[in-house]
DRENMARMI-304711 format. One record per residue (C-alpha): y negated, z negated, x negated; chain. Coordinates in Angstrom, 2 decimals, m for minus. Example, Ala and Ser with C-alpha at 12.3 -4.5 7.8 and 13.67 -1.06 7.14 Angstrom:
BEGIN
+---------+---------+---------+-------+
|       y |       z |       x | kette |
+---------+---------+---------+-------+
|    4.50 |   m7.80 |  m12.30 |     A |
|    1.06 |   m7.14 |  m13.67 |     A |
+---------+---------+---------+-------+
//
This chain:
BEGIN
+---------+---------+---------+-------+
|       y |       z |       x | kette |
+---------+---------+---------+-------+
|   17.09 |   46.74 |  m11.47 |     A |
|   16.49 |   46.07 |  m15.13 |     A |
|   18.35 |   43.03 |  m16.38 |     A |
|   16.53 |   41.54 |  m19.31 |     A |
|   18.87 |   38.62 |  m19.95 |     A |
|   22.40 |   37.58 |  m19.11 |     A |
|   23.80 |   34.09 |  m19.09 |     A |
|   27.55 |   33.63 |  m19.34 |     A |
|   28.78 |   30.18 |  m18.44 |     A |
|   32.28 |   29.08 |  m17.58 |     A |
|   33.46 |   32.27 |  m15.96 |     A |
|   30.20 |   33.12 |  m14.20 |     A |
|   27.92 |   35.91 |  m15.30 |     A |
|   24.45 |   35.26 |  m13.92 |     A |
|   21.97 |   38.07 |  m14.14 |     A |
|   18.24 |   37.36 |  m14.07 |     A |
|   15.51 |   39.89 |  m13.36 |     A |
|   12.76 |   40.23 |  m15.94 |     A |
|   10.15 |   40.16 |  m13.18 |     A |
|   11.57 |   37.32 |  m11.09 |     A |
|   12.89 |   33.82 |  m11.55 |     A |
|   15.52 |   34.45 |   m8.89 |     A |
|   19.05 |   35.52 |   m9.67 |     A |
|   19.88 |   39.05 |   m8.66 |     A |
|   23.65 |   38.72 |   m8.82 |     A |
|   26.48 |   36.29 |   m9.43 |     A |
|   29.43 |   38.22 |  m10.80 |     A |
|   32.67 |   36.65 |  m12.07 |     A |
|   33.32 |   37.96 |  m15.54 |     A |
|   35.32 |   37.21 |  m18.63 |     A |
|   32.98 |   39.20 |  m20.86 |     A |
|   30.47 |   37.23 |  m22.87 |     A |
|   27.02 |   38.61 |  m23.55 |     A |
|   24.46 |   38.28 |  m26.32 |     A |
|   22.62 |   34.97 |  m26.16 |     A |
|   19.87 |   33.11 |  m27.92 |     A |
|   20.70 |   29.64 |  m29.22 |     A |
|   17.99 |   27.08 |  m28.45 |     A |
|   17.86 |   23.36 |  m27.85 |     A |
|   18.73 |   22.10 |  m24.42 |     A |
|   17.22 |   19.03 |  m22.79 |     A |
|   19.42 |   16.69 |  m24.84 |     A |
|   18.55 |   18.31 |  m28.15 |     A |
|   21.98 |   19.95 |  m28.56 |     A |
|   22.42 |   23.57 |  m29.53 |     A |
|   23.38 |   25.46 |  m26.40 |     A |
|   23.17 |   29.02 |  m25.17 |     A |
|   20.02 |   29.43 |  m23.09 |     A |
|   17.73 |   32.08 |  m21.69 |     A |
|   15.29 |   33.65 |  m24.11 |     A |
|   12.09 |   31.63 |  m23.83 |     A |
|   13.57 |   28.15 |  m23.48 |     A |
|   11.13 |   25.45 |  m24.46 |     A |
|   11.40 |   21.91 |  m25.75 |     A |
|   11.47 |   19.72 |  m22.62 |     A |
|    8.68 |   17.39 |  m23.67 |     A |
|    6.49 |   20.38 |  m24.50 |     A |
|    7.48 |   22.02 |  m21.23 |     A |
|    6.45 |   18.92 |  m19.27 |     A |
|    3.12 |   19.00 |  m21.07 |     A |
|    2.72 |   22.70 |  m20.27 |     A |
|    3.32 |   21.93 |  m16.60 |     A |
|    0.09 |   19.93 |  m16.61 |     A |
|    1.62 |   16.60 |  m15.54 |     A |
|   m0.59 |   13.71 |  m16.52 |     A |
|   m0.63 |   10.08 |  m15.57 |     A |
|    2.38 |    8.71 |  m17.45 |     A |
|    4.97 |    7.17 |  m15.13 |     A |
|    6.16 |    8.53 |  m11.81 |     A |
|    4.07 |    6.91 |   m9.08 |     A |
|    6.60 |    4.84 |   m7.15 |     A |
|    4.12 |    2.26 |   m5.88 |     A |
|    2.73 |    4.66 |   m3.27 |     A |
|    5.48 |    5.56 |   m0.82 |     A |
|    3.33 |    8.43 |    0.42 |     A |
|    2.70 |    9.90 |   m3.05 |     A |
|    2.80 |   13.69 |   m3.19 |     A |
|    6.12 |   15.13 |   m4.35 |     A |
|    5.70 |   17.81 |   m7.04 |     A |
|    8.72 |   19.82 |   m5.94 |     A |
|    7.68 |   23.26 |   m7.07 |     A |
|    7.03 |   22.13 |  m10.64 |     A |
|   10.57 |   20.76 |  m10.57 |     A |
|   11.80 |   24.18 |   m9.49 |     A |
|   10.08 |   25.84 |  m12.46 |     A |
|   11.49 |   23.21 |  m14.80 |     A |
|   15.02 |   23.68 |  m13.47 |     A |
|   14.84 |   27.45 |  m13.79 |     A |
|   13.46 |   27.14 |  m17.32 |     A |
|   16.66 |   25.37 |  m18.31 |     A |
|   19.15 |   27.69 |  m16.71 |     A |
|   19.23 |   26.86 |  m13.01 |     A |
|   19.57 |   30.07 |  m11.04 |     A |
|   19.39 |   30.94 |   m7.35 |     A |
|   20.59 |   34.04 |   m5.60 |     A |
|   17.81 |   36.30 |   m4.30 |     A |
|   16.22 |   35.02 |   m1.10 |     A |
|   16.96 |   31.33 |   m1.65 |     A |
|   13.84 |   29.20 |   m1.84 |     A |
|   12.47 |   25.73 |   m1.24 |     A |
|   10.86 |   25.14 |    2.12 |     A |
|    8.88 |   22.33 |    3.71 |     A |
|    7.34 |   22.12 |    7.15 |     A |
|    5.27 |   19.00 |    6.52 |     A |
|    4.84 |   18.66 |    2.75 |     A |
|    7.12 |   15.62 |    2.75 |     A |
|   10.66 |   16.77 |    3.49 |     A |
|   12.02 |   19.71 |    1.50 |     A |
|   15.15 |   21.79 |    1.78 |     A |
|   16.68 |   25.01 |    0.53 |     A |
|   16.71 |   28.00 |    2.89 |     A |
|   17.66 |   31.64 |    2.52 |     A |
|   15.52 |   34.59 |    3.54 |     A |
|   18.33 |   37.04 |    2.84 |     A |
|   21.90 |   37.28 |    4.15 |     A |
|   24.55 |   35.53 |    2.07 |     A |
|   28.21 |   36.41 |    2.43 |     A |
|   31.05 |   33.96 |    2.86 |     A |
|   32.30 |   32.82 |   m0.56 |     A |
|   29.21 |   34.03 |   m2.41 |     A |
|   27.68 |   31.80 |   m5.10 |     A |
|   24.26 |   30.55 |   m4.02 |     A |
|   23.05 |   28.28 |   m6.81 |     A |
|   24.02 |   27.48 |  m10.40 |     A |
|   22.89 |   24.30 |  m12.21 |     A |
|   23.95 |   24.03 |  m15.87 |     A |
|   25.74 |   20.90 |  m17.01 |     A |
|   22.83 |   19.92 |  m19.27 |     A |
|   20.75 |   19.14 |  m16.19 |     A |
|   23.52 |   17.28 |  m14.36 |     A |
|   23.52 |   13.48 |  m14.40 |     A |
|   27.19 |   12.49 |  m14.63 |     A |
|   28.38 |    8.89 |  m14.37 |     A |
|   31.08 |    9.31 |  m17.05 |     A |
|   28.61 |   10.78 |  m19.53 |     A |
|   26.15 |    7.99 |  m18.75 |     A |
|   28.85 |    5.43 |  m19.55 |     A |
|   29.32 |    7.05 |  m22.95 |     A |
|   25.57 |    7.30 |  m23.55 |     A |
|   24.93 |    3.58 |  m23.00 |     A |
|   28.24 |    2.37 |  m24.45 |     A |
|   28.69 |   m1.35 |  m24.82 |     A |
|   25.35 |   m2.15 |  m23.19 |     A |
|   26.37 |   m0.75 |  m19.84 |     A |
|   29.90 |   m2.10 |  m20.20 |     A |
|   28.50 |   m5.62 |  m20.49 |     A |
|   26.32 |   m5.11 |  m17.42 |     A |
|   29.26 |   m3.70 |  m15.47 |     A |
|   31.43 |   m6.67 |  m16.43 |     A |
|   28.73 |   m9.03 |  m15.17 |     A |
|   28.49 |   m7.02 |  m11.95 |     A |
|   32.22 |   m7.10 |  m11.22 |     A |
|   32.31 |  m10.84 |  m11.95 |     A |
|   29.80 |  m11.31 |   m9.12 |     A |
|   31.88 |   m9.27 |   m6.66 |     A |
|   35.21 |   m7.60 |   m7.39 |     A |
|   34.45 |   m5.00 |   m4.71 |     A |
|   31.65 |   m3.54 |   m6.82 |     A |
|   34.25 |   m2.16 |   m9.26 |     A |
|   34.57 |    0.81 |   m6.92 |     A |
|   30.83 |    1.44 |   m7.14 |     A |
|   30.37 |    1.46 |  m10.90 |     A |
|   29.70 |    5.24 |  m10.96 |     A |
|   26.71 |    4.60 |   m8.67 |     A |
|   25.53 |    1.78 |  m10.93 |     A |
|   25.60 |    4.14 |  m13.91 |     A |
|   23.47 |    6.72 |  m12.11 |     A |
|   20.98 |    4.01 |  m11.22 |     A |
|   20.79 |    2.90 |  m14.87 |     A |
|   20.20 |    6.47 |  m16.05 |     A |
|   17.43 |    7.03 |  m13.52 |     A |
|   15.71 |    3.80 |  m14.60 |     A |
|   16.06 |    4.74 |  m18.26 |     A |
|   14.47 |    8.14 |  m17.68 |     A |
|   11.74 |    6.60 |  m15.53 |     A |
|   11.06 |    4.18 |  m18.37 |     A |
|   10.24 |    7.10 |  m20.69 |     A |
|    7.52 |    8.47 |  m18.44 |     A |
|    6.53 |   12.01 |  m19.35 |     A |
|    8.64 |   11.80 |  m22.49 |     A |
|   11.72 |   12.03 |  m20.30 |     A |
|   13.15 |   15.55 |  m20.05 |     A |
|   13.87 |   14.68 |  m16.42 |     A |
|   10.26 |   13.81 |  m15.58 |     A |
|    9.67 |   16.92 |  m13.40 |     A |
|   12.76 |   16.12 |  m11.37 |     A |
|   11.87 |   12.43 |  m11.00 |     A |
|    8.33 |   13.36 |   m9.96 |     A |
|    9.71 |   15.63 |   m7.24 |     A |
|   11.72 |   12.92 |   m5.49 |     A |
|   10.71 |   11.08 |   m2.32 |     A |
|    9.28 |    7.61 |   m2.72 |     A |
|    9.91 |    6.45 |    0.83 |     A |
|   13.38 |    5.86 |    2.19 |     A |
|   14.55 |    4.74 |    5.61 |     A |
|   18.09 |    3.55 |    4.87 |     A |
|   19.63 |    0.11 |    4.77 |     A |
|   18.39 |   m0.72 |    1.27 |     A |
|   14.82 |    0.11 |    2.28 |     A |
|   14.96 |   m2.07 |    5.39 |     A |
|   13.73 |   m5.63 |    5.71 |     A |
|   15.35 |   m8.61 |    7.44 |     A |
|   13.11 |   m7.83 |   10.40 |     A |
|   14.65 |   m4.34 |   10.55 |     A |
|   18.19 |   m5.73 |   10.45 |     A |
|   17.35 |   m7.99 |   13.38 |     A |
|   16.73 |   m4.89 |   15.51 |     A |
|   20.10 |   m3.22 |   14.90 |     A |
|   23.37 |   m3.48 |   16.86 |     A |
|   26.19 |   m5.33 |   15.04 |     A |
|   27.94 |   m2.30 |   13.50 |     A |
|   24.74 |   m0.73 |   12.16 |     A |
|   23.54 |   m4.12 |   10.95 |     A |
|   26.84 |   m4.72 |    9.14 |     A |
|   26.62 |   m1.42 |    7.26 |     A |
|   22.95 |   m1.69 |    6.35 |     A |
|   23.21 |   m5.31 |    5.21 |     A |
|   26.29 |   m4.47 |    3.11 |     A |
|   24.37 |   m1.70 |    1.36 |     A |
|   21.46 |   m3.99 |    0.58 |     A |
|   23.82 |   m6.68 |   m0.70 |     A |
|   25.35 |   m4.17 |   m3.11 |     A |
|   21.86 |   m3.26 |   m4.28 |     A |
|   21.03 |   m6.93 |   m4.86 |     A |
|   24.13 |   m7.37 |   m7.03 |     A |
|   23.20 |   m4.27 |   m9.04 |     A |
|   19.76 |   m5.73 |   m9.66 |     A |
|   21.18 |   m9.08 |  m10.74 |     A |
|   23.49 |   m7.36 |  m13.22 |     A |
|   20.66 |   m5.25 |  m14.64 |     A |
|   18.43 |   m8.27 |  m15.11 |     A |
|   21.02 |   m9.94 |  m17.31 |     A |
|   19.33 |   m7.92 |  m20.04 |     A |
|   22.29 |   m5.97 |  m21.41 |     A |
|   20.89 |   m2.49 |  m20.67 |     A |
|   17.90 |   m1.53 |  m22.86 |     A |
|   15.20 |   m1.16 |  m20.20 |     A |
|   11.63 |   m2.39 |  m20.40 |     A |
|   10.79 |   m5.64 |  m18.63 |     A |
|    8.06 |   m3.87 |  m16.69 |     A |
|   10.65 |   m1.54 |  m15.20 |     A |
|   13.38 |   m4.14 |  m14.69 |     A |
|   11.11 |   m6.62 |  m12.92 |     A |
|    9.40 |   m4.09 |  m10.66 |     A |
|   11.30 |   m4.36 |   m7.39 |     A |
|    9.78 |   m1.14 |   m6.06 |     A |
|   10.96 |    0.88 |   m9.06 |     A |
|   14.46 |   m0.62 |   m9.13 |     A |
|   14.96 |   m0.11 |   m5.40 |     A |
|   13.66 |    3.46 |   m5.67 |     A |
|   16.13 |    4.20 |   m8.48 |     A |
|   19.01 |    2.81 |   m6.43 |     A |
|   18.04 |    4.91 |   m3.43 |     A |
|   17.71 |    8.05 |   m5.55 |     A |
|   21.21 |    7.51 |   m6.92 |     A |
|   22.67 |    6.57 |   m3.53 |     A |
|   21.26 |    9.47 |   m1.54 |     A |
|   21.56 |   12.34 |   m4.04 |     A |
|   24.98 |   12.04 |   m5.68 |     A |
|   28.01 |   14.24 |   m5.18 |     A |
|   31.43 |   12.72 |   m5.85 |     A |
|   34.33 |   14.48 |   m7.57 |     A |
|   37.87 |   13.21 |   m8.06 |     A |
|   39.30 |   15.65 |  m10.58 |     A |
|   40.00 |   15.45 |  m13.45 |     A |
|   38.61 |   11.92 |  m13.05 |     A |
|   36.52 |   10.26 |  m10.40 |     A |
|   32.81 |   10.27 |  m11.02 |     A |
|   29.47 |   10.70 |   m9.30 |     A |
|   27.06 |   13.45 |  m10.30 |     A |
|   23.53 |   14.50 |   m9.42 |     A |
|   22.53 |   18.13 |   m9.93 |     A |
|   18.76 |   18.69 |   m9.64 |     A |
|   17.97 |   21.48 |   m7.17 |     A |
|   21.45 |   21.24 |   m5.62 |     A |
|   20.34 |   17.83 |   m4.38 |     A |
|   17.86 |   19.65 |   m2.11 |     A |
|   20.67 |   20.72 |    0.23 |     A |
|   20.45 |   18.86 |    3.54 |     A |
|   23.19 |   17.62 |    5.84 |     A |
|   24.72 |   19.43 |    8.78 |     A |
|   27.78 |   18.70 |   10.87 |     A |
|   28.69 |   22.38 |   10.48 |     A |
|   27.65 |   23.05 |    6.87 |     A |
|   27.41 |   26.54 |    5.41 |     A |
|   27.71 |   25.60 |    1.72 |     A |
|   29.82 |   23.46 |   m0.58 |     A |
|   29.13 |   21.96 |   m3.99 |     A |
|   31.68 |   22.19 |   m6.78 |     A |
|   31.67 |   21.45 |  m10.50 |     A |
|   33.58 |   23.56 |  m12.99 |     A |
|   35.45 |   22.29 |  m16.04 |     A |
|   32.29 |   22.49 |  m18.13 |     A |
|   30.39 |   20.24 |  m15.71 |     A |
|   28.22 |   23.05 |  m14.33 |     A |
|   27.30 |   22.76 |  m10.67 |     A |
|   28.03 |   25.74 |   m8.44 |     A |
|   26.98 |   25.98 |   m4.80 |     A |
|   28.87 |   28.54 |   m2.73 |     A |
|   28.61 |   29.74 |    0.85 |     A |
|   31.51 |   28.67 |    3.07 |     A |
|   30.67 |   31.25 |    5.75 |     A |
|   28.26 |   34.09 |    6.32 |     A |
|   24.68 |   32.81 |    6.33 |     A |
|   21.93 |   34.62 |    8.21 |     A |
|   18.33 |   35.02 |    6.95 |     A |
|   16.08 |   32.11 |    7.92 |     A |
|   18.94 |   29.60 |    7.80 |     A |
|   18.79 |   26.26 |    6.00 |     A |
|   21.44 |   25.82 |    3.30 |     A |
|   23.46 |   22.76 |    4.20 |     A |
|   26.39 |   20.61 |    3.11 |     A |
|   28.25 |   17.73 |    4.71 |     A |
|   27.14 |   14.28 |    3.55 |     A |
|   29.75 |   12.38 |    5.53 |     A |
|   31.94 |   12.07 |    8.58 |     A |
|   30.26 |   14.05 |   11.39 |     A |
|   32.07 |   12.04 |   14.08 |     A |
|   30.27 |    8.80 |   13.22 |     A |
|   26.52 |    8.97 |   12.49 |     A |
|   25.95 |    5.25 |   11.84 |     A |
|   27.22 |    5.24 |    8.21 |     A |
|   24.90 |    8.17 |    7.48 |     A |
|   22.07 |    6.24 |    9.10 |     A |
|   22.81 |    3.20 |    6.91 |     A |
|   23.17 |    5.22 |    3.69 |     A |
|   20.60 |    8.00 |    4.10 |     A |
|   18.27 |    6.70 |    6.79 |     A |
|   18.47 |    9.61 |    9.21 |     A |
|   20.17 |   10.65 |   12.43 |     A |
|   21.14 |   14.28 |   12.82 |     A |
|   20.33 |   16.08 |   16.05 |     A |
|   23.74 |   17.60 |   16.66 |     A |
|   26.07 |   14.59 |   16.47 |     A |
|   28.72 |   14.86 |   19.17 |     A |
|   30.33 |   11.43 |   18.96 |     A |
|   29.60 |    7.84 |   17.98 |     A |
|   31.85 |    4.91 |   17.13 |     A |
|   32.63 |    2.71 |   20.14 |     A |
|   31.11 |   m0.30 |   18.29 |     A |
|   34.19 |   m2.46 |   18.78 |     A |
|   33.77 |   m4.26 |   15.47 |     A |
|   35.12 |   m7.42 |   17.09 |     A |
|   38.52 |   m5.68 |   17.26 |     A |
|   38.75 |   m5.01 |   13.53 |     A |
|   42.09 |   m6.84 |   13.30 |     A |
|   43.59 |   m4.66 |   16.03 |     A |
|   42.15 |   m1.50 |   14.47 |     A |
|   43.68 |   m2.34 |   11.12 |     A |
|   47.02 |   m3.39 |   12.59 |     A |
|   47.47 |   m0.14 |   14.50 |     A |
|   46.41 |    1.90 |   11.48 |     A |
|   43.44 |    3.42 |   13.29 |     A |
|   40.14 |    4.47 |   11.77 |     A |
|   36.62 |    4.34 |   13.16 |     A |
|   36.66 |    8.13 |   13.46 |     A |
|   39.49 |    7.72 |   16.00 |     A |
|   37.50 |    5.32 |   18.20 |     A |
|   34.74 |    7.43 |   19.64 |     A |
|   32.53 |    7.99 |   22.66 |     A |
|   31.27 |   11.52 |   23.33 |     A |
|   27.46 |   11.62 |   23.13 |     A |
|   27.15 |   14.39 |   25.71 |     A |
|   29.48 |   12.95 |   28.35 |     A |
|   30.37 |    9.36 |   27.44 |     A |
|   34.05 |   10.31 |   27.36 |     A |
|   36.29 |    7.70 |   25.71 |     A |
|   38.81 |    8.59 |   23.00 |     A |
|   42.39 |    7.55 |   23.90 |     A |
|   42.75 |    5.20 |   20.93 |     A |
|   39.80 |    3.15 |   22.16 |     A |
|   41.94 |    2.22 |   25.16 |     A |
|   44.76 |    1.32 |   22.77 |     A |
|   42.84 |   m1.28 |   20.77 |     A |
|   41.45 |   m3.01 |   23.87 |     A |
|   44.88 |   m3.13 |   25.50 |     A |
|   46.50 |   m4.37 |   22.30 |     A |
|   44.13 |   m7.33 |   22.16 |     A |
|   44.84 |   m8.15 |   25.82 |     A |
|   48.59 |   m8.08 |   25.19 |     A |
|   48.28 |  m10.20 |   22.04 |     A |
|   46.40 |  m12.86 |   23.99 |     A |
|   48.62 |  m12.87 |   27.08 |     A |
|   52.06 |  m11.43 |   26.31 |     A |
|   53.02 |  m11.37 |   22.60 |     A |
|   56.38 |   m9.77 |   23.31 |     A |
|   54.79 |   m6.84 |   25.11 |     A |
|   52.20 |   m6.66 |   22.35 |     A |
|   54.99 |   m6.12 |   19.83 |     A |
|   56.50 |   m3.36 |   21.96 |     A |
|   53.14 |   m1.67 |   22.39 |     A |
|   52.53 |   m1.95 |   18.65 |     A |
|   55.81 |   m0.15 |   17.93 |     A |
|   54.95 |    2.56 |   20.45 |     A |
|   51.57 |    3.14 |   18.79 |     A |
|   53.06 |    3.24 |   15.28 |     A |
|   55.85 |    5.64 |   16.31 |     A |
|   53.65 |    7.84 |   18.51 |     A |
|   55.79 |    7.03 |   21.55 |     A |
|   53.29 |    8.33 |   24.09 |     A |
|   55.52 |    7.73 |   27.10 |     A |
|   55.90 |    4.02 |   26.37 |     A |
|   52.19 |    3.71 |   25.57 |     A |
|   51.31 |    5.32 |   28.88 |     A |
|   53.56 |    2.91 |   30.79 |     A |
|   51.71 |   m0.02 |   29.25 |     A |
|   48.35 |    1.55 |   30.03 |     A |
|   49.38 |    2.14 |   33.65 |     A |
|   50.62 |   m1.44 |   34.08 |     A |
|   47.56 |   m3.07 |   32.53 |     A |
|   44.90 |   m0.52 |   33.42 |     A |
|   42.65 |   m2.81 |   35.45 |     A |
|   42.60 |   m5.41 |   32.67 |     A |
|   41.78 |   m2.82 |   30.00 |     A |
|   39.16 |   m1.25 |   32.23 |     A |
|   37.42 |   m4.59 |   32.73 |     A |
|   37.54 |   m5.37 |   29.00 |     A |
|   35.93 |   m2.01 |   28.22 |     A |
|   33.27 |   m2.55 |   30.87 |     A |
|   32.44 |   m5.97 |   29.45 |     A |
|   32.12 |   m4.47 |   25.98 |     A |
|   29.99 |   m1.50 |   27.03 |     A |
|   27.59 |   m3.56 |   29.14 |     A |
|   27.29 |   m6.15 |   26.37 |     A |
|   26.25 |   m3.44 |   23.89 |     A |
|   23.77 |   m1.99 |   26.40 |     A |
|   22.14 |   m5.39 |   26.95 |     A |
|   21.93 |   m6.01 |   23.21 |     A |
|   20.50 |   m2.58 |   22.45 |     A |
|   17.80 |   m2.93 |   25.08 |     A |
|   16.66 |   m6.25 |   23.65 |     A |
|   16.86 |   m5.03 |   20.05 |     A |
|   14.86 |   m1.91 |   20.82 |     A |
|   12.15 |   m3.91 |   22.59 |     A |
|   11.93 |   m6.13 |   19.53 |     A |
|   11.64 |   m3.14 |   17.20 |     A |
|    8.92 |   m1.59 |   19.33 |     A |
|    6.91 |   m4.81 |   19.11 |     A |
|    6.50 |   m4.33 |   15.35 |     A |
|    3.46 |   m2.73 |   13.77 |     A |
|    4.61 |    0.65 |   12.51 |     A |
|    2.14 |    0.45 |    9.61 |     A |
|    3.99 |   m2.54 |    8.18 |     A |
|    7.42 |   m1.51 |    9.49 |     A |
|    7.61 |    2.27 |    8.97 |     A |
|   11.38 |    2.32 |    9.54 |     A |
|   10.95 |    1.41 |   13.22 |     A |
|   11.12 |    5.03 |   14.53 |     A |
|   14.52 |    5.74 |   12.99 |     A |
|   15.83 |    2.35 |   14.15 |     A |
|   14.66 |    3.07 |   17.70 |     A |
|   16.18 |    6.56 |   17.53 |     A |
|   19.51 |    5.07 |   16.50 |     A |
|   19.41 |    2.47 |   19.27 |     A |
|   18.45 |    5.10 |   21.85 |     A |
|   21.44 |    7.22 |   20.83 |     A |
|   23.69 |    4.22 |   21.41 |     A |
|   21.97 |    3.41 |   24.72 |     A |
|   22.22 |    6.94 |   26.09 |     A |
|   25.86 |    7.37 |   25.09 |     A |
|   26.99 |    3.96 |   26.33 |     A |
|   25.14 |    4.48 |   29.63 |     A |
|   27.21 |    7.59 |   30.27 |     A |
|   30.36 |    5.73 |   29.29 |     A |
|   29.46 |    2.93 |   31.71 |     A |
|   29.10 |    5.47 |   34.52 |     A |
|   32.53 |    6.91 |   33.74 |     A |
|   34.09 |    3.45 |   33.75 |     A |
|   32.50 |    2.61 |   37.10 |     A |
|   34.01 |    5.76 |   38.56 |     A |
|   37.45 |    4.57 |   37.46 |     A |
|   37.31 |    1.42 |   39.52 |     A |
+---------+---------+---------+-------+
//
C-alpha cells in the first residue's frame, strides 16, 4: 500500500492511505516524519496532513447553510457523516474497517467490519479537536471564574462539577458562533432529543420509583444551578442563547452525556469528537485514554470480531438506574439492580456499604448478602441497641461467623422486613407505570424509557418476592 502521508503525534505513527480516509496502520514509533505546517482549528501552527483547510472555509465547503444548529426541533436530522469528514480533515484517524453505523437514522455508533486485536489502537483524535475543561477555564479566564464563584455560592456541592460547567460554557460559546464556529460540523451532528433526568418534566418524575426520582431530580437541580450562574452575565454569551431554555438544556445534555473524565495529571473532563460515538456495554471492548499531549486514543481491550459495535463502559454495570438518570437509556444485558432501600441510607453509610453491594439479580431475583445486613441492622438499632453495636463490629471486621449467628437468630424479622419492602416497591411501581402509560406520548416522549425502567424493577422484584415467599 502506498502511504502518501505520515502523521507523528506523541509516540504514535499513523499512516493514511492516499486513496482512503481510513488509517491503514497504527505503529508505535520514535521516528518523526516530514510534515506540512498549517493552521489548526484554533489558528495555531501545528503539524497537519497535507491538504488541511481553514475550518470556517471547510464548513462552507461542506455545504452547511442555515446559520445556527437547529435545536428547536428535537427530531432534526443529525449530519453525522459531514462531522466524520470534518474530523478526518483535522487529523482524526480510524483503523481500517471502523465506520459509523445507524439502523434508524437517529442513533449512531462506531462498528468494525474487520477484526481488531487486543491492545490495538482503534481511533486517534488530535488534541486540537478535544474540548478540555482545563483549557476552557484558561480560554474564558476571569469571566468563567466569576460564574463559577456564583455557582458554588448557590451550592457548595457544585464545586465538584465545575469541569462539567466549563464544557457546557464552551458548547454554548461555539453554538453562539453558528457556522463561524470550527466545531459547527460536530455540533450539527449531535442529537437534539434526550431522555435523561434533565430532559424530563415534573410529570415524568412523578412516574418514577424513589431512587430513580432522587437521581433524576438531583441532575435537573444541578442543571438549574448552572443556568442561574450563566445568567448572571459573567460569561460573554449572547442573550438570545442564554435565554433560550432549549439551547441551554441541550448544551448541558451534550456535555453531560459525552464527556470522558481523567484524573492524571489533574482531574478534568474532556470530549473528543468521534470518540464520543462509542456506546455503552457492560462488557466493553474498548477504552479511551489521553496522552500527555491531550490527544485521544481509543484502544481495543480484547479481540474484536467483524460486525461488532465498538463499546466502552459509561458507568457501574451492576446498577443501571444512575445510567438511566444520566444518559436516559437502559441496557439490555444488565444483570443486577439496586435493592431500592434508599430509606436505609443511614445504615448503608454506617456499615460502609455501597449501592453496588446491595443488589437483586435481574434473572433470578437473588438477594446479595449485604442487603440482609442493612435490614437486620435497622431492626437491631430499633429493638436492641447493644446487639446492634455487636453486629456493627462484626460487619466492620468481616466476622462472618458472628454475623451469621445474628442472621439466624433474627431471620424471621429480617425476612418480614424485606418482604414489606419488596411488596411496597411492587405496589408503587405498578401505580407509577399506570400513571406513565396514561400520558400522551406525543407530549411526553420519555414515557417509553420510564416504563421500561419500571418494568425492569417490577420483573426483578417479583422474582425476589417469590424467593422470599419460599423462605417462609
